[in-house]
C-alpha positions in Angstrom: -117.2 159.0 97.2 -113.7 157.9 96.3 -110.8 160.3 96.9 -108.9 161.3 93.8 -105.6 161.3 95.8 -104.9 157.8 97.0 -101.6 156.1 98.0 -101.9 154.1 94.7 -102.3 157.3 92.7 -99.2 158.7 94.4 -97.2 155.5 93.6 -98.3 155.8 90.0 -97.3 159.5 89.8 -93.9 158.7 91.2 -93.4 155.9 88.8 -94.3 158.2 85.9 -91.8 160.8 87.2 -89.1 158.1 87.4 -89.8 157.1 83.8 -89.6 160.8 82.7 -86.2 161.2 84.5 -84.9 158.0 82.9 -86.0 159.2 79.4 -84.5 162.6 80.0 -81.2 161.0 81.0 -81.1 158.8 77.8 -82.0 161.8 75.6 -79.2 163.9 77.1 -76.7 161.0 76.7 -77.6 160.6 73.0 -77.3 164.4 72.5 -73.9 164.5 74.2 -72.7 161.5 72.1 -73.8 163.2 68.9 -72.1 166.5 69.8 -68.9 164.7 70.6 -68.9 162.8 67.3 -69.6 166.0 65.3 -66.7 167.7 67.1 -64.3 164.7 66.7 -65.1 164.5 62.9 -64.4 168.3 62.5 -68.0 169.1 61.4 -68.6 171.5 64.3 -66.5 173.1 67.0 -67.3 173.5 70.6 -67.3 177.2 70.2 -70.0 177.0 67.4 -72.2 174.8 69.6 -71.8 177.1 72.6 -72.5 180.2 70.5 -75.7 178.6 69.0 -76.8 177.4 72.4 -76.5 180.9 73.8 -78.3 182.4 70.9 -81.2 179.9 71.1 -81.4 180.3 74.9 -81.7 184.1 74.5 -84.5 183.5 72.0 -86.3 181.1 74.2 -85.7 183.0 77.5 -85.6 186.7 76.6 -84.3 189.0 79.3 -86.9 190.4 81.6 -86.0 194.0 80.7 -85.4 195.7 77.3 -81.9 195.4 75.8 -80.5 198.6 74.3 
């Protein structure tokens, strides 16, 4: 019976992880470029972006205890 965890499977898994990290970097770079352009063109301010990010983060990750 062949083992499901072989050195080649490990190499393939690491290659997939490297691809994901590369894709994440490029997505983050494009997002940063778009934000900077919107700010430079006066369409949004840094404060508006920060406020929205905090609000969305609170929605996605609610506090572990009830807020009064």
